[in-house]
Structures are given as C-alpha cells and as structure tokens.
C-alpha positions, 0 to 999 in steps of 0.5 A, a space after each residue: 608161732 613166731 609172729 605176735 601182735 604188733 603195736 596197735 595191730 597195724 601195718 607199718 606202711 612206711 617200712 613196707 613202702 621202703 621195702 617195695 622201693 628196694 624191690 623195684 630197684 632189685 627188679 630193674 637191676 635184674 632186667 638190666 643184667 639180663 639185657 646186657 649180660 649177653 652183649 657184654 660177653 660178646 663185646 668182651 669175647 667171653 661168649 664161651 662163658 655163657 652156659 657157665 654163668 647161667 648155671 652159676 646164676 641158678 646155683 647162686 639163686 638157690 643157695 645164697 639166700 638160705 646161707 645168707 639167712 642162716 648167717 643173719 640169724 646167727 649174727 642176730 643170736 650172737 650179738 644182736 646185729 641183724 642188719 650186718 649182712 644186709 648192709 654188706 650185700 647192699 654195699 657190695 652190690 653198689 660197688 660191683 655195679 660201679 666196677 663193672 661200669 668202669 670196665 665197660 667204660 675202658 672197653 675190651 682193651 682195659 686192664 680190668 677186662 679179665 676180671 669181668 666174669 668174676 665181677 658178674 659172679 660176685 654181683 650175683 652173690 651180693 644181690 642175693 645176700 640181702 634178699 632173705 634178710 629183707 623179706 624176713 623183716 616183714 613179720 616186724 611190720 605187720 601182725 600175722 593175720 595181715 601179712 597177706 595184705 603186705 605180700 599183695 602190695 609187694 607182689 604188685 609193685 614187683 611183678 608190675 615192673 617185671 610186666 613192664 619189662 619192655 619199657 624198662 629195657 627201652 630205658 636201659 638201652 637209652 641210658 647205654 651200658 655204662 650209665 645203666 650200671 652206674 644208675 643201677 648202683 645208685 638205685 640199690 644203694 639209695 633204696 637200701 639206705 632208706 630201707 635201713 634208715 626207716 626200718 632199723 629201729 622197728 626191726 631191732 626192737 621187734 627182734 629183741 622182743 621176740 628173742 626175749 620171749 618163749 622160743 619154740 623148737 624148730 621142726 624138720 617138717 616145717 622146713 619140708 613144708 616151706 621147701 615144697 611151697 617155695 618149689 611150687 611158687 617157682 614152678 608157677 613163675 617158670 611156666 609164666 615167664 619161661 615156658 609160655 614164651 618158649 611154647 609159643 615160639 615152638 608151637 606157633 612160630 607165625 605169631 612172632 614175639 606174641 608169647 613174650 607179650 602174653 607172659 608180660 600180660 599174665 604177670 601184670 594180671 597176676 600182680 593186680 589180682 593178688 593186690 585186689 584179693 589180698 584183704 579177703 585172702 587174709 581172713 581165710 584159713 591159710 592152709 586151705 588157701 594154699 592147697 586151693 592155689 596149688 590145685 588151681 596152678 596145677 590145673 593151669 600148668 596141665 592145660 598149658 602142657 596139653 594145649 593144642 591151640 593159642 586160645 587154650 594156651 592163653 586160658 591155661 596161662 590165666 588159670 596158672 596166673 590166678 593160682 600163682 597170685 594166691 600162692 604169692 600172697 599166702 606162701 611167705 606168711 605161711 612160711 614165717 608162721 611155721 618158723 621159730 624166731 631164731 630161724 626166721 631168716 634161714 627159713 625165708 632164705 630156703 623159701 626164696 631159694 627153693 622158688 628159684 630152682 625150677 626157674 633156673 632149670 627152665 632158663 637153662 633148658 629153653 636157652 
C-alpha cells in the first residue's frame, strides 16, 4: 500500500481546512461559470459556440485531471518538485479570471472580444490542472484508516456549497459579471496560496519519505478498479444533479422548478450524511463498503428510472443520495490505497476524470 502511518497517527486538520477552503473557491467559481457562460455567449454573439463549449468542457474534465496527475508524478520523480503544476494551475486560473473580467468590462466592441471563447477554454483547462495534485495530497494529511473521515469533511463543505447554489447564484448576480470574475480570481489565488503555504512542508517531506521507501509495482487491475469506481461516482452525481431536474420537468411539468430544489436538497442530505457516518465507515472493510454503496446507489437509480410518481421519484433520489454519500467517502481512499507512490497523482486524476464522464454526457443530453 502507498499510504503509511503519519506522525502521531493524526489527521492534520489545518491542511484539510485549507484544502476545504480551496474546494469552496472552486465550487463558487464553477457556479459563476455556469451562471454567466450562456449570458456572455449571448451578449458577445457567440451563441453558436454553446454546444462546442459543452463538449469541450466534458472532454477537458475527463482528460486534464489524469494528464495533470501524470505530469505531476513525473515532475516529482524527476526533480522532487510536486507543487509546480499546482502553482501553474492556480496562477493561470486567476489570471484568466482577470482577463475575462477585462473583456466583459470593455463590452462586445472591445479589442479582446474575439479571444473570449479561447479564454473560456483555457480557463476550463487551468481549473483542472490543480485538482488531481490537490486531492492526491490528502494521503500526506492523514493515515490510511482515517481518510474516509477526511473525505467526509471535504464532501460536506463541497456539496453544501453546491446545495446552496440558488443563494450563490443570487450573490453572483448581485456582484454582476465583471466583479464576479474579479472576485473569482481573488478567491482562487488566495485560497490556493494559503493551501500551498500551509501544506507544502508536510507534503514535500511526506512525498520524499514515501519515495525513499520501497515502491511496489503498479498493476493494471488497480487502474481498472479506480476507473470503475470513478465512473460509478459520476453516475450517482449525474442522477442527482442532471437527471432529477430533467425528469421532473418532463414528467411533472406542473411542479415548475421543484426538481431543481429536490436536487439541491438531496445534495445537502448526501453531504451531511457523509460527514455524520464517516467515522463509522472508516472502521469498516473498504471493499465491502464500496460494494454496498454501489448496490444502494444502483437501486436508487433504477427506482428513479421506473418512477411513476413524485413520491417514488423522491424515494429513489434519497436512496441514490445515501449510496452516493458512502461512495464519496470510501472511493478516493480506496483508490489511493491501490496506487504505487510513484503513480498516486495520476491514479487520482483518472478517478476524478472518470467521475466526470457520465455528468458530461447527461449535461449534453439534457441541455
């Protein structure tokens, strides 16, 4: 196994809190992007690029985390520098936020207007450069048996922000498009800086400790297992975030936006449940727990697909959310424990990329 006991066998909460703050900044940035992307395309007469950007986003979300992880592992093995790609991703994202804010401020007649679609693509790439390096660091912040607790906390803060999306949307609308992108750039750069500052010594010493130890060969079967679990995680989120609102709109049109609010509520329920049960899940057998979560989530998805009524749909959503909770706090720790130390970031990137495949398909299908 790639993860060994950390000093004093404790969770390093300052590092985890800083990663949680970075997560919150990323989620807020994504919400702002989804809110303003169609508005910007319309205002700047780029409506014809809407489908192209949806497909590009799906491809980037799948491929870039794995490629970034592969490059981060290479840099670590070659010169011992782990934070290079993380720093590049944070810096590029903040810079592109500011450039987009400048383009918006100048208006459709501005000299930089033709570059807006390119800036959106570059922003999507840069936002995914630092995700897999950041998440692969959690094995330096906690012993293997306590990683589900760490994931419970990170899942709580991340999904609660998603669940509060209507409030966040109201906030970004209050700021307006230009100020929103300025604030987004500041949030990413500040949270990224503090995460680097707080965690760099711990991560570097931990990585060196692991690299100097005995490194087991990486099996192809481990990558397959990680890919399957990532895909399953993406299926669960796609049903909660994309399928439920679309299903309610199609099957129960008299209920208006009820499907969206049910989706937000289920995400909140899933986040709170994951945090509440993380300590108990941490002492269970990870493989059996993963299988149980997949079964629960599969049952919930089948109920949603066959649902004849609102009540049954809500029940299916709750069952799916329960399985999704358990899978979220066990999936990444299981993946990390399958990986050789030389391939942790790459494996985490595969896991994150795989989790986006189904979401990208659902977003395009239900657009």
